[in-house]
All heavy atoms as a GROMACS GRO file, in nm:
protein
  606
    1MET      N    1  -2.082  -3.706  -1.792
    1MET     CA    2  -1.969  -3.624  -1.759
    1MET      C    3  -1.914  -3.673  -1.626
    1MET      O    4  -1.984  -3.688  -1.529
    1MET     CB    5  -2.016  -3.480  -1.747
    1MET     CG    6  -1.904  -3.384  -1.726
    1MET     SD    7  -1.954  -3.209  -1.718
    1MET     CE    8  -2.027  -3.182  -1.875
    2THR      N    9  -1.783  -3.690  -1.621
    2THR     CA   10  -1.721  -3.744  -1.500
    2THR      C   11  -1.697  -3.628  -1.400
    2THR      O   12  -1.705  -3.511  -1.433
    2THR     CB   13  -1.584  -3.810  -1.534
    2THR    OG1   14  -1.495  -3.712  -1.578
    2THR    CG2   15  -1.602  -3.920  -1.636
    3LYS      N   16  -1.662  -3.669  -1.278
    3LYS     CA   17  -1.635  -3.574  -1.172
    3LYS      C   18  -1.512  -3.489  -1.207
    3LYS      O   19  -1.508  -3.370  -1.180
    3LYS     CB   20  -1.615  -3.649  -1.043
    3LYS     CG   21  -1.608  -3.564  -0.921
    3LYS     CD   22  -1.604  -3.647  -0.795
    3LYS     CE   23  -1.608  -3.560  -0.671
    3LYS     NZ   24  -1.609  -3.638  -0.550
    4LYS      N   25  -1.413  -3.551  -1.269
    4LYS     CA   26  -1.291  -3.478  -1.307
    4LYS      C   27  -1.320  -3.374  -1.414
    4LYS      O   28  -1.270  -3.261  -1.408
    4LYS     CB   29  -1.189  -3.579  -1.357
    4LYS     CG   30  -1.052  -3.525  -1.375
    4LYS     CD   31  -0.953  -3.636  -1.411
    4LYS     CE   32  -0.811  -3.586  -1.413
    4LYS     NZ   33  -0.715  -3.692  -1.440
    5GLN      N   34  -1.403  -3.407  -1.510
    5GLN     CA   35  -1.440  -3.310  -1.615
    5GLN      C   36  -1.519  -3.192  -1.559
    5GLN      O   37  -1.498  -3.079  -1.597
    5GLN     CB   38  -1.521  -3.380  -1.724
    5GLN     CG   39  -1.439  -3.478  -1.809
    5GLN     CD   40  -1.526  -3.558  -1.902
    5GLN    OE1   41  -1.643  -3.584  -1.874
    5GLN    NE2   42  -1.468  -3.599  -2.013
    6ARG      N   43  -1.609  -3.221  -1.465
    6ARG     CA   44  -1.682  -3.113  -1.400
    6ARG      C   45  -1.587  -3.023  -1.321
    6ARG      O   46  -1.604  -2.900  -1.320
    6ARG     CB   47  -1.789  -3.169  -1.306
    6ARG     CG   48  -1.917  -3.204  -1.378
    6ARG     CD   49  -2.021  -3.245  -1.282
    6ARG     NE   50  -1.975  -3.378  -1.235
    6ARG     CZ   51  -2.032  -3.449  -1.139
    6ARG    NH1   52  -2.134  -3.399  -1.071
    6ARG    NH2   53  -1.988  -3.565  -1.104
    7GLY      N   54  -1.486  -3.082  -1.260
    7GLY     CA   55  -1.385  -3.005  -1.187
    7GLY      C   56  -1.312  -2.910  -1.281
    7GLY      O   57  -1.287  -2.794  -1.247
    8TYR      N   58  -1.276  -2.958  -1.398
    8TYR     CA   59  -1.209  -2.873  -1.498
    8TYR      C   60  -1.302  -2.759  -1.543
    8TYR      O   61  -1.257  -2.646  -1.559
    8TYR     CB   62  -1.167  -2.956  -1.620
    8TYR     CG   63  -1.049  -3.048  -1.594
    8TYR    CD1   64  -1.045  -3.172  -1.655
    8TYR    CD2   65  -0.944  -3.013  -1.512
    8TYR    CE1   66  -0.939  -3.259  -1.634
    8TYR    CE2   67  -0.837  -3.097  -1.489
    8TYR     CZ   68  -0.836  -3.222  -1.552
    8TYR     OH   69  -0.730  -3.304  -1.529
    9ILE      N   70  -1.427  -2.789  -1.564
    9ILE     CA   71  -1.522  -2.685  -1.608
    9ILE      C   72  -1.539  -2.580  -1.498
    9ILE      O   73  -1.536  -2.461  -1.527
    9ILE     CB   74  -1.658  -2.750  -1.648
    9ILE    CG1   75  -1.641  -2.831  -1.775
    9ILE    CG2   76  -1.767  -2.642  -1.663
    9ILE    CD1   77  -1.763  -2.912  -1.812
   10TYR      N   78  -1.556  -2.623  -1.373
   10TYR     CA   79  -1.571  -2.530  -1.264
   10TYR      C   80  -1.445  -2.442  -1.246
   10TYR      O   81  -1.452  -2.322  -1.224
   10TYR     CB   82  -1.600  -2.600  -1.132
   10TYR     CG   83  -1.737  -2.669  -1.131
   10TYR    CD1   84  -1.761  -2.780  -1.053
   10TYR    CD2   85  -1.846  -2.616  -1.201
   10TYR    CE1   86  -1.883  -2.843  -1.047
   10TYR    CE2   87  -1.970  -2.676  -1.198
   10TYR     CZ   88  -1.987  -2.789  -1.120
   10TYR     OH   89  -2.109  -2.849  -1.117
   11THR      N   90  -1.328  -2.506  -1.259
   11THR     CA   91  -1.203  -2.430  -1.245
   11THR      C   92  -1.188  -2.329  -1.358
   11THR      O   93  -1.153  -2.214  -1.335
   11THR     CB   94  -1.082  -2.527  -1.246
   11THR    OG1   95  -1.099  -2.620  -1.138
   11THR    CG2   96  -0.953  -2.451  -1.230
   12GLY      N   97  -1.220  -2.367  -1.481
   12GLY     CA   98  -1.213  -2.276  -1.593
   12GLY      C   99  -1.311  -2.160  -1.577
   12GLY      O  100  -1.279  -2.046  -1.608
   13PHE      N  101  -1.431  -2.192  -1.530
   13PHE     CA  102  -1.531  -2.089  -1.508
   13PHE      C  103  -1.483  -1.989  -1.400
   13PHE      O  104  -1.495  -1.867  -1.415
   13PHE     CB  105  -1.666  -2.150  -1.466
   13PHE     CG  106  -1.774  -2.050  -1.441
   13PHE    CD1  107  -1.834  -1.984  -1.546
   13PHE    CD2  108  -1.815  -2.025  -1.312
   13PHE    CE1  109  -1.934  -1.891  -1.522
   13PHE    CE2  110  -1.913  -1.932  -1.286
   13PHE     CZ  111  -1.975  -1.866  -1.392
   14PHE      N  112  -1.429  -2.041  -1.291
   14PHE     CA  113  -1.381  -1.957  -1.181
   14PHE      C  114  -1.268  -1.863  -1.230
   14PHE      O  115  -1.269  -1.745  -1.203
   14PHE     CB  116  -1.332  -2.042  -1.065
   14PHE     CG  117  -1.272  -1.963  -0.953
   14PHE    CD1  118  -1.352  -1.893  -0.865
   14PHE    CD2  119  -1.135  -1.959  -0.936
   14PHE    CE1  120  -1.297  -1.817  -0.762
   14PHE    CE2  121  -1.078  -1.884  -0.833
   14PHE     CZ  122  -1.160  -1.814  -0.747
   15ILE      N  123  -1.174  -1.919  -1.303
   15ILE     CA  124  -1.060  -1.841  -1.354
   15ILE      C  125  -1.109  -1.734  -1.449
   15ILE      O  126  -1.065  -1.620  -1.446
   15ILE     CB  127  -0.954  -1.930  -1.417
   15ILE    CG1  128  -0.884  -2.013  -1.308
   15ILE    CG2  129  -0.852  -1.849  -1.495
   15ILE    CD1  130  -0.790  -2.117  -1.359
   16SER      N  131  -1.205  -1.768  -1.536
   16SER     CA  132  -1.255  -1.670  -1.632
   16SER      C  133  -1.332  -1.557  -1.559
   16SER      O  134  -1.322  -1.441  -1.600
   16SER     CB  135  -1.344  -1.735  -1.736
   16SER     OG  136  -1.456  -1.796  -1.678
   17VAL      N  137  -1.404  -1.588  -1.453
   17VAL     CA  138  -1.474  -1.483  -1.378
   17VAL      C  139  -1.373  -1.390  -1.310
   17VAL      O  140  -1.388  -1.270  -1.312
   17VAL     CB  141  -1.568  -1.546  -1.273
   17VAL    CG1  142  -1.617  -1.444  -1.172
   17VAL    CG2  143  -1.687  -1.612  -1.341
   18VAL      N  144  -1.266  -1.446  -1.255
   18VAL     CA  145  -1.162  -1.366  -1.190
   18VAL      C  146  -1.096  -1.274  -1.295
   18VAL      O  147  -1.074  -1.155  -1.269
   18VAL     CB  148  -1.057  -1.453  -1.118
   18VAL    CG1  149  -0.939  -1.372  -1.073
   18VAL    CG2  150  -1.121  -1.521  -0.999
   19VAL      N  151  -1.065  -1.327  -1.412
   19VAL     CA  152  -1.003  -1.246  -1.514
   19VAL      C  153  -1.097  -1.134  -1.563
   19VAL      O  154  -1.056  -1.020  -1.580
   19VAL     CB  155  -0.958  -1.336  -1.634
   19VAL    CG1  156  -0.919  -1.251  -1.754
   19VAL    CG2  157  -0.844  -1.424  -1.592
   20LEU      N  158  -1.224  -1.166  -1.581
   20LEU     CA  159  -1.322  -1.063  -1.620
   20LEU      C  160  -1.335  -0.956  -1.514
   20LEU      O  161  -1.339  -0.837  -1.546
   20LEU     CB  162  -1.456  -1.127  -1.650
   20LEU     CG  163  -1.468  -1.201  -1.782
   20LEU    CD1  164  -1.601  -1.272  -1.791
   20LEU    CD2  165  -1.451  -1.104  -1.897
   21LEU      N  166  -1.341  -0.994  -1.386
   21LEU     CA  167  -1.350  -0.894  -1.281
   21LEU      C  168  -1.225  -0.806  -1.279
   21LEU      O  169  -1.233  -0.684  -1.257
   21LEU     CB  170  -1.372  -0.961  -1.146
   21LEU     CG  171  -1.508  -1.024  -1.123
   21LEU    CD1  172  -1.510  -1.102  -0.992
   21LEU    CD2  173  -1.617  -0.918  -1.127
   22PHE      N  174  -1.111  -0.864  -1.298
   22PHE     CA  175  -0.986  -0.785  -1.305
   22PHE      C  176  -0.990  -0.688  -1.420
   22PHE      O  177  -0.956  -0.571  -1.403
   22PHE     CB  178  -0.865  -0.880  -1.319
   22PHE     CG  179  -0.735  -0.807  -1.339
   22PHE    CD1  180  -0.670  -0.751  -1.233
   22PHE    CD2  181  -0.682  -0.793  -1.469
   22PHE    CE1  182  -0.550  -0.681  -1.254
   22PHE    CE2  183  -0.565  -0.725  -1.486
   22PHE     CZ  184  -0.497  -0.669  -1.380
   23LEU      N  185  -1.034  -0.730  -1.536
   23LEU     CA  186  -1.041  -0.644  -1.652
   23LEU      C  187  -1.138  -0.530  -1.632
   23LEU      O  188  -1.114  -0.414  -1.666
   23LEU     CB  189  -1.074  -0.721  -1.779
   23LEU     CG  190  -0.965  -0.814  -1.829
   23LEU    CD1  191  -1.018  -0.898  -1.945
   23LEU    CD2  192  -0.842  -0.734  -1.870
   24PHE      N  193  -1.258  -0.560  -1.576
   24PHE     CA  194  -1.357  -0.456  -1.552
   24PHE      C  195  -1.308  -0.355  -1.448
   24PHE      O  196  -1.330  -0.235  -1.459
   24PHE     CB  197  -1.489  -0.514  -1.508
   24PHE     CG  198  -1.565  -0.584  -1.617
   24PHE    CD1  199  -1.632  -0.700  -1.593
   24PHE    CD2  200  -1.570  -0.532  -1.744
   24PHE    CE1  201  -1.702  -0.764  -1.693
   24PHE    CE2  202  -1.641  -0.592  -1.845
   24PHE     CZ  203  -1.706  -0.712  -1.821
   25ASN      N  204  -1.242  -0.404  -1.346
   25ASN     CA  205  -1.192  -0.318  -1.238
   25ASN      C  206  -1.081  -0.225  -1.286
   25ASN      O  207  -1.067  -0.112  -1.242
   25ASN     CB  208  -1.144  -0.401  -1.120
   25ASN     CG  209  -1.114  -0.315  -1.000
   25ASN    OD1  210  -1.190  -0.225  -0.968
   25ASN    ND2  211  -1.006  -0.346  -0.932
   26ASN      N  212  -0.997  -0.273  -1.380
   26ASN     CA  213  -0.882  -0.196  -1.424
   26ASN      C  214  -0.894  -0.149  -1.569
   26ASN      O  215  -0.794  -0.116  -1.630
   26ASN     CB  216  -0.756  -0.283  -1.411
   26ASN     CG  217  -0.730  -0.319  -1.268
   26ASN    OD1  218  -0.712  -0.231  -1.186
   26ASN    ND2  219  -0.726  -0.447  -1.238
   27ALA      N  220  -1.015  -0.139  -1.622
   27ALA     CA  221  -1.034  -0.105  -1.760
   27ALA      C  222  -0.980   0.035  -1.791
   27ALA      O  223  -0.916   0.055  -1.895
   27ALA     CB  224  -1.179  -0.113  -1.796
   28ASP      N  225  -1.002   0.132  -1.705
   28ASP     CA  226  -0.952   0.268  -1.729
   28ASP      C  227  -0.802   0.270  -1.738
   28ASP      O  228  -0.743   0.332  -1.824
   28ASP     CB  229  -1.000   0.364  -1.619
   28ASP     CG  230  -1.149   0.390  -1.627
   28ASP    OD1  231  -1.207   0.364  -1.734
   28ASP    OD2  232  -1.204   0.435  -1.526
   29TYR      N  233  -0.738   0.202  -1.648
   29TYR     CA  234  -0.592   0.201  -1.648
   29TYR      C  235  -0.536   0.123  -1.765
   29TYR      O  236  -0.442   0.164  -1.832
   29TYR     CB  237  -0.540   0.139  -1.515
   29TYR     CG  238  -0.390   0.122  -1.512
   29TYR    CD1  239  -0.307   0.233  -1.502
   29TYR    CD2  240  -0.333  -0.002  -1.524
   29TYR    CE1  241  -0.170   0.218  -1.502
   29TYR    CE2  242  -0.196  -0.018  -1.524
   29TYR     CZ  243  -0.115   0.092  -1.511
   29TYR     OH  244   0.021   0.075  -1.512
   30LEU      N  245  -0.596   0.006  -1.794
   30LEU     CA  246  -0.544  -0.080  -1.899
   30LEU      C  247  -0.560  -0.019  -2.038
   30LEU      O  248  -0.478  -0.038  -2.127
   30LEU     CB  249  -0.612  -0.215  -1.896
   30LEU     CG  250  -0.580  -0.301  -1.773
   30LEU    CD1  251  -0.666  -0.425  -1.772
   30LEU    CD2  252  -0.433  -0.339  -1.772
   31PHE      N  253  -0.667   0.058  -2.056
   31PHE     CA  254  -0.695   0.111  -2.189
   31PHE      C  255  -0.666   0.260  -2.200
   31PHE      O  256  -0.709   0.326  -2.293
   31PHE     CB  257  -0.840   0.078  -2.228
   31PHE     CG  258  -0.865  -0.070  -2.227
   31PHE    CD1  259  -0.955  -0.126  -2.139
   31PHE    CD2  260  -0.796  -0.154  -2.314
   31PHE    CE1  261  -0.976  -0.262  -2.136
   31PHE    CE2  262  -0.818  -0.291  -2.312
   31PHE     CZ  263  -0.909  -0.346  -2.223
   32GLY      N  264  -0.595   0.317  -2.103
   32GLY     CA  265  -0.536   0.448  -2.114
   32GLY      C  266  -0.622   0.571  -2.089
   32GLY      O  267  -0.582   0.680  -2.121
   33SER      N  268  -0.738   0.558  -2.027
   33SER     CA  269  -0.820   0.677  -2.008
   33SER      C  270  -0.805   0.737  -1.868
   33SER      O  271  -0.860   0.844  -1.842
   33SER     CB  272  -0.968   0.646  -2.034
   33SER     OG  273  -1.014   0.552  -1.940
   34ALA      N  274  -0.733   0.672  -1.780
   34ALA     CA  275  -0.712   0.726  -1.643
   34ALA      C  276  -0.566   0.752  -1.617
   34ALA      O  277  -0.479   0.707  -1.692
   34ALA     CB  278  -0.769   0.628  -1.540
   35GLU      N  279  -0.536   0.823  -1.510
   35GLU     CA  280  -0.400   0.848  -1.472
   35GLU      C  281  -0.333   0.714  -1.434
   35GLU      O  282  -0.396   0.627  -1.376
   35GLU     CB  283  -0.396   0.939  -1.350
   35GLU     CG  284  -0.446   1.078  -1.377
   35GLU     CD  285  -0.436   1.165  -1.251
   35GLU    OE1  286  -0.354   1.132  -1.163
   35GLU    OE2  287  -0.512   1.260  -1.244
   36GLN      N  288  -0.207   0.705  -1.463
   36GLN     CA  289  -0.136   0.580  -1.433
   36GLN      C  290  -0.116   0.560  -1.284
   36GLN      O  291  -0.119   0.449  -1.235
   36GLN     CB  292  -0.003   0.573  -1.505
   36GLN     CG  293  -0.016   0.551  -1.652
   36GLN     CD  294   0.119   0.527  -1.717
   36GLN    OE1  295   0.222   0.543  -1.656
   36GLN    NE2  296   0.116   0.490  -1.844
   37ASN      N  297  -0.095   0.667  -1.210
   37ASN     CA  298  -0.071   0.654  -1.067
   37ASN      C  299  -0.198   0.657  -0.983
   37ASN      O  300  -0.193   0.642  -0.862
   37ASN     CB  301   0.021   0.769  -1.019
   37ASN     CG  302   0.159   0.756  -1.078
   37ASN    OD1  303   0.202   0.645  -1.106
   37ASN    ND2  304   0.227   0.865  -1.096
   38GLY      N  305  -0.309   0.677  -1.043
   38GLY     CA  306  -0.436   0.677  -0.972
   38GLY      C  307  -0.468   0.814  -0.916
   38GLY      O  308  -0.390   0.907  -0.922
   39PRO      N  309  -0.586   0.827  -0.856
   39PRO     CA  310  -0.626   0.957  -0.802
   39PRO      C  311  -0.548   0.985  -0.672
   39PRO      O  312  -0.510   0.896  -0.598
   39PRO     CB  313  -0.776   0.939  -0.774
   39PRO     CG  314  -0.791   0.793  -0.753
   39PRO     CD  315  -0.690   0.726  -0.843
   40TYR      N  316  -0.525   1.112  -0.648
   40TYR     CA  317  -0.456   1.154  -0.527
   40TYR      C  318  -0.557   1.214  -0.429
   40TYR      O  319  -0.656   1.275  -0.471
   40TYR     CB  320  -0.350   1.259  -0.559
   40TYR     CG  321  -0.237   1.204  -0.642
   40TYR    CD1  322  -0.222   1.238  -0.775
   40TYR    CD2  323  -0.147   1.115  -0.588
   40TYR    CE1  324  -0.118   1.188  -0.852
   40TYR    CE2  325  -0.043   1.063  -0.663
   40TYR     CZ  326  -0.028   1.101  -0.792
   40TYR     OH  327   0.074   1.047  -0.867
   41PRO      N  328  -0.531   1.205  -0.299
   41PRO     CA  329  -0.621   1.265  -0.202
   41PRO      C  330  -0.611   1.418  -0.207
   41PRO      O  331  -0.512   1.471  -0.258
   41PRO     CB  332  -0.572   1.209  -0.069
   41PRO     CG  333  -0.433   1.166  -0.094
   41PRO     CD  334  -0.423   1.130  -0.237
   42PRO      N  335  -0.711   1.486  -0.153
   42PRO     CA  336  -0.702   1.633  -0.149
   42PRO      C  337  -0.580   1.680  -0.073
   42PRO      O  338  -0.536   1.616   0.024
   42PRO     CB  339  -0.831   1.675  -0.076
   42PRO     CG  340  -0.917   1.554  -0.075
   42PRO     CD  341  -0.831   1.436  -0.092
   43ASN      N  342  -0.523   1.791  -0.115
   43ASN     CA  343  -0.406   1.852  -0.050
   43ASN      C  344  -0.283   1.760  -0.050
   43ASN      O  345  -0.199   1.768   0.037
   43ASN     CB  346  -0.436   1.897   0.092
   43ASN     CG  347  -0.553   1.991   0.097
   43ASN    OD1  348  -0.570   2.073   0.010
   43ASN    ND2  349  -0.635   1.979   0.200
   44TYR      N  350  -0.273   1.674  -0.150
   44TYR     CA  351  -0.159   1.582  -0.160
   44TYR      C  352  -0.036   1.658  -0.202
   44TYR      O  353  -0.037   1.736  -0.296
   44TYR     CB  354  -0.191   1.471  -0.261
   44TYR     CG  355  -0.073   1.381  -0.288
   44TYR    CD1  356  -0.038   1.282  -0.198
   44TYR    CD2  357   0.003   1.396  -0.403
   44TYR    CE1  358   0.068   1.198  -0.221
   44TYR    CE2  359   0.112   1.313  -0.427
   44TYR     CZ  360   0.143   1.214  -0.337
   44TYR     OH  361   0.251   1.132  -0.358
   45VAL      N  362   0.076   1.632  -0.132
   45VAL     CA  363   0.206   1.690  -0.167
   45VAL      C  364   0.304   1.576  -0.176
   45VAL      O  365   0.319   1.499  -0.081
   45VAL     CB  366   0.252   1.791  -0.060
   45VAL    CG1  367   0.389   1.847  -0.095
   45VAL    CG2  368   0.152   1.903  -0.042
   46PRO      N  369   0.370   1.558  -0.292
   46PRO     CA  370   0.467   1.449  -0.304
   46PRO      C  371   0.577   1.461  -0.198
   46PRO      O  372   0.615   1.571  -0.155
   46PRO     CB  373   0.523   1.466  -0.443
   46PRO     CG  374   0.420   1.545  -0.518
   46PRO     CD  375   0.356   1.632  -0.416
   47ALA      N  376   0.635   1.349  -0.158
   47ALA     CA  377   0.734   1.346  -0.054
   47ALA      C  378   0.858   1.428  -0.091
   47ALA      O  379   0.923   1.486  -0.005
   47ALA     CB  380   0.775   1.201  -0.023
   48ALA      N  381   0.892   1.432  -0.218
   48ALA     CA  382   1.010   1.505  -0.264
   48ALA      C  383   0.993   1.656  -0.243
   48ALA      O  384   1.091   1.729  -0.230
   48ALA     CB  385   1.040   1.474  -0.408
   49GLN      N  386   0.870   1.705  -0.238
   49GLN     CA  387   0.844   1.847  -0.224
   49GLN      C  388   0.824   1.888  -0.079
   49GLN      O  389   0.820   2.008  -0.048
   49GLN     CB  390   0.722   1.888  -0.307
   49GLN     CG  391   0.744   1.870  -0.454
   49GLN     CD  392   0.619   1.904  -0.533
   49GLN    OE1  393   0.518   1.940  -0.478
   49GLN    NE2  394   0.626   1.891  -0.665
   50LYS      N  395   0.810   1.792   0.012
   50LYS     CA  396   0.787   1.825   0.151
   50LYS      C  397   0.920   1.858   0.220
   50LYS      O  398   1.023   1.804   0.189
   50LYS     CB  399   0.726   1.704   0.224
   50LYS     CG  400   0.583   1.676   0.189
   50LYS     CD  401   0.534   1.560   0.271
   50LYS     CE  402   0.392   1.522   0.233
   50LYS     NZ  403   0.342   1.410   0.310
   51GLY      N  404   0.914   1.949   0.312
   51GLY     CA  405   1.030   1.979   0.393
   51GLY      C  406   1.038   1.879   0.509
   51GLY      O  407   0.937   1.819   0.551
   52SER      N  408   1.153   1.856   0.562
   52SER     CA  409   1.165   1.763   0.673
   52SER      C  410   1.128   1.830   0.802
   52SER      O  411   1.155   1.948   0.822
   52SER     CB  412   1.306   1.704   0.679
   52SER     OG  413   1.398   1.807   0.706
   53ALA      N  414   1.066   1.756   0.888
   53ALA     CA  415   1.024   1.809   1.020
   53ALA      C  416   1.094   1.727   1.128
   53ALA      O  417   1.115   1.606   1.111
   53ALA     CB  418   0.873   1.801   1.035
   54THR      N  419   1.128   1.792   1.235
   54THR     CA  420   1.193   1.720   1.346
   54THR      C  421   1.086   1.673   1.443
   54THR      O  422   0.985   1.741   1.466
   54THR     CB  423   1.296   1.808   1.418
   54THR    OG1  424   1.229   1.925   1.462
   54THR    CG2  425   1.408   1.848   1.322
   55ALA      N  426   1.113   1.560   1.505
   55ALA     CA  427   1.022   1.508   1.605
   55ALA      C  428   1.041   1.583   1.736
   55ALA      O  429   1.152   1.626   1.768
   55ALA     CB  430   1.048   1.359   1.626
   56PRO      N  431   0.937   1.602   1.812
   56PRO     CA  432   0.951   1.670   1.940
   56PRO      C  433   1.033   1.582   2.036
   56PRO      O  434   1.028   1.460   2.030
   56PRO     CB  435   0.808   1.688   1.989
   56PRO     CG  436   0.730   1.587   1.915
   56PRO     CD  437   0.798   1.565   1.785
   57ASP      N  438   1.110   1.648   2.120
   57ASP     CA  439   1.195   1.574   2.216
   57ASP      C  440   1.102   1.515   2.325
   57ASP      O  441   1.010   1.578   2.374
   57ASP     CB  442   1.296   1.670   2.278
   57ASP     CG  443   1.405   1.592   2.354
   57ASP    OD1  444   1.427   1.474   2.322
   57ASP    OD2  445   1.466   1.654   2.443
   58PHE      N  446   1.128   1.391   2.362
   58PHE     CA  447   1.052   1.325   2.468
   58PHE      C  448   1.142   1.233   2.546
   58PHE      O  449   1.254   1.200   2.503
   58PHE     CB  450   0.931   1.250   2.411
   58PHE     CG  451   0.968   1.143   2.312
   58PHE    CD1  452   0.992   1.014   2.354
   58PHE    CD2  453   0.971   1.173   2.176
   58PHE    CE1  454   1.025   0.913   2.261
   58PHE    CE2  455   1.002   1.074   2.085
   58PHE     CZ  456   1.031   0.945   2.128
   59THR      N  457   1.097   1.190   2.660
   59THR     CA  458   1.174   1.105   2.750
   59THR      C  459   1.094   0.978   2.777
   59THR      O  460   0.973   0.985   2.801
   59THR     CB  461   1.203   1.177   2.882
   59THR    OG1  462   1.266   1.300   2.856
   59THR    CG2  463   1.292   1.092   2.973
   60LEU      N  464   1.162   0.863   2.776
   60LEU     CA  465   1.100   0.735   2.805
   60LEU      C  466   1.174   0.667   2.919
   60LEU      O  467   1.295   0.683   2.931
   60LEU     CB  468   1.102   0.643   2.683
   60LEU     CG  469   1.024   0.689   2.560
   60LEU    CD1  470   1.050   0.592   2.444
   60LEU    CD2  471   0.878   0.691   2.593
   61SER      N  472   1.102   0.592   2.997
   61SER     CA  473   1.164   0.514   3.104
   61SER      C  474   1.186   0.372   3.056
   61SER      O  475   1.097   0.313   2.992
   61SER     CB  476   1.074   0.512   3.227
   61SER     OG  477   1.055   0.640   3.277
   62THR      N  478   1.302   0.315   3.084
   62THR     CA  479   1.330   0.176   3.047
   62THR      C  480   1.282   0.085   3.158
   62THR      O  481   1.243   0.130   3.265
   62THR     CB  482   1.480   0.155   3.020
   62THR    OG1  483   1.552   0.181   3.139
   62THR    CG2  484   1.530   0.244   2.908
   63THR      N  485   1.291  -0.045   3.134
   63THR     CA  486   1.244  -0.142   3.235
   63THR      C  487   1.334  -0.146   3.358
   63THR      O  488   1.294  -0.184   3.465
   63THR     CB  489   1.238  -0.284   3.175
   63THR    OG1  490   1.363  -0.316   3.119
   63THR    CG2  491   1.131  -0.290   3.068
   64ASP      N  492   1.461  -0.102   3.342
   64ASP     CA  493   1.553  -0.101   3.455
   64ASP      C  494   1.558   0.036   3.524
   64ASP      O  495   1.645   0.060   3.607
   64ASP     CB  496   1.691  -0.148   3.415
   64ASP     CG  497   1.754  -0.066   3.304
   64ASP    OD1  498   1.683   0.021   3.250
   64ASP    OD2  499   1.872  -0.089   3.271
   65GLY      N  500   1.468   0.128   3.490
   65GLY     CA  501   1.458   0.254   3.559
   65GLY      C  502   1.536   0.369   3.499
   65GLY      O  503   1.533   0.480   3.549
   66LYS      N  504   1.612   0.347   3.394
   66LYS     CA  505   1.688   0.454   3.330
   66LYS      C  506   1.595   0.540   3.244
   66LYS      O  507   1.488   0.496   3.205
   66LYS     CB  508   1.801   0.394   3.243
   66LYS     CG  509   1.904   0.320   3.322
   66LYS     CD  510   2.012   0.265   3.227
   66LYS     CE  511   2.113   0.182   3.303
   66LYS     NZ  512   2.210   0.121   3.213
   67LYS      N  513   1.643   0.659   3.214
   67LYS     CA  514   1.565   0.751   3.129
   67LYS      C  515   1.636   0.764   2.995
   67LYS      O  516   1.758   0.779   2.989
   67LYS     CB  517   1.554   0.889   3.192
   67LYS     CG  518   1.488   0.892   3.327
   67LYS     CD  519   1.340   0.882   3.311
   67LYS     CE  520   1.270   0.895   3.446
   67LYS     NZ  521   1.128   0.888   3.437
   68LEU      N  522   1.561   0.756   2.888
   68LEU     CA  523   1.612   0.778   2.753
   68LEU      C  524   1.548   0.901   2.693
   68LEU      O  525   1.425   0.917   2.700
   68LEU     CB  526   1.579   0.657   2.664
   68LEU     CG  527   1.642   0.524   2.700
   68LEU    CD1  528   1.589   0.415   2.606
   68LEU    CD2  529   1.793   0.532   2.689
   69LYS      N  530   1.628   0.988   2.638
   69LYS     CA  531   1.578   1.108   2.571
   69LYS      C  532   1.603   1.094   2.422
   69LYS      O  533   1.706   1.045   2.380
   69LYS     CB  534   1.649   1.232   2.622
   69LYS     CG  535   1.611   1.268   2.765
   69LYS     CD  536   1.684   1.391   2.814
   69LYS     CE  537   1.644   1.512   2.736
   69LYS     NZ  538   1.708   1.634   2.781
   70LEU      N  539   1.509   1.137   2.346
   70LEU     CA  540   1.524   1.130   2.198
   70LEU      C  541   1.639   1.216   2.153
   70LEU      O  542   1.713   1.180   2.063
   70LEU     CB  543   1.394   1.176   2.130
   70LEU     CG  544   1.396   1.175   1.977
   70LEU    CD1  545   1.417   1.036   1.925
   70LEU    CD2  546   1.269   1.236   1.924
   71SER      N  547   1.659   1.330   2.215
   71SER     CA  548   1.767   1.420   2.173
   71SER      C  549   1.904   1.360   2.193
   71SER      O  550   2.000   1.402   2.130
   71SER     CB  551   1.756   1.554   2.250
   71SER     OG  552   1.769   1.531   2.389
   72ASP      N  553   1.921   1.259   2.278
   72ASP     CA  554   2.048   1.191   2.296
   72ASP      C  555   2.088   1.111   2.171
   72ASP      O  556   2.204   1.080   2.152
   72ASP     CB  557   2.046   1.098   2.417
   72ASP     CG  558   2.030   1.176   2.547
   72ASP    OD1  559   2.059   1.296   2.550
   72ASP    OD2  560   1.985   1.113   2.647
   73TYR      N  561   1.991   1.078   2.092
   73TYR     CA  562   2.018   0.996   1.971
   73TYR      C  563   2.012   1.076   1.842
   73TYR      O  564   2.011   1.020   1.736
   73TYR     CB  565   1.913   0.880   1.965
   73TYR     CG  566   1.930   0.786   2.082
   73TYR    CD1  567   1.850   0.801   2.194
   73TYR    CD2  568   2.026   0.688   2.082
   73TYR    CE1  569   1.862   0.716   2.303
   73TYR    CE2  570   2.042   0.603   2.191
   73TYR     CZ  571   1.959   0.617   2.299
   73TYR     OH  572   1.974   0.534   2.406
   74LYS      N  573   2.011   1.207   1.854
   74LYS     CA  574   2.006   1.295   1.736
   74LYS      C  575   2.139   1.289   1.661
   74LYS      O  576   2.246   1.296   1.721
   74LYS     CB  577   1.977   1.438   1.778
   74LYS     CG  578   1.963   1.533   1.665
   74LYS     CD  579   1.929   1.672   1.713
   74LYS     CE  580   1.915   1.764   1.597
   74LYS     NZ  581   1.884   1.902   1.639
   75VAL      N  582   2.132   1.273   1.530
   75VAL     CA  583   2.252   1.269   1.445
   75VAL      C  584   2.288   1.411   1.410
   75VAL      O  585   2.206   1.488   1.358
   75VAL     CB  586   2.225   1.185   1.319
   75VAL    CG1  587   2.347   1.187   1.229
   75VAL    CG2  588   2.186   1.044   1.357
   76LYS      N  589   2.410   1.448   1.435
   76LYS     CA  590   2.453   1.583   1.403
   76LYS      C  591   2.515   1.581   1.263
   76LYS      O  592   2.599   1.501   1.232
   76LYS     CB  593   2.556   1.630   1.506
   76LYS     CG  594   2.495   1.642   1.642
   76LYS     CD  595   2.591   1.695   1.742
   76LYS     CE  596   2.527   1.723   1.876
   76LYS     NZ  597   2.447   1.619   1.933
   77GLN      N  598   2.472   1.675   1.178
   77GLN     CA  599   2.518   1.677   1.042
   77GLN      C  600   2.609   1.794   1.017
   77GLN      O  601   2.601   1.897   1.066
   77GLN     CB  602   2.402   1.685   0.945
   77GLN     CG  603   2.319   1.562   0.951
   77GLN     CD  604   2.199   1.571   0.856
   77GLN    OE1  605   2.182   1.669   0.787
   77GLN    NE2  606   2.120   1.467   0.852
   0.00000   0.00000   0.00000
């Protein structure tokens, strides 16, 4: 067996191991027994159901000594 043939065998073996690991890891999803989106953490609330919260106002100093306030950049609707 030549070095090139052994390289092909090793490459094929490596690819087949990766494919098998992928299938074993995703078997529930691939074969339909688990949720499609996966498990959610406790107390999970989708973003569409959350209310918006405002950030607290704060002040930062710039490198040239000026003060920036977050409320100065608030968009009025």
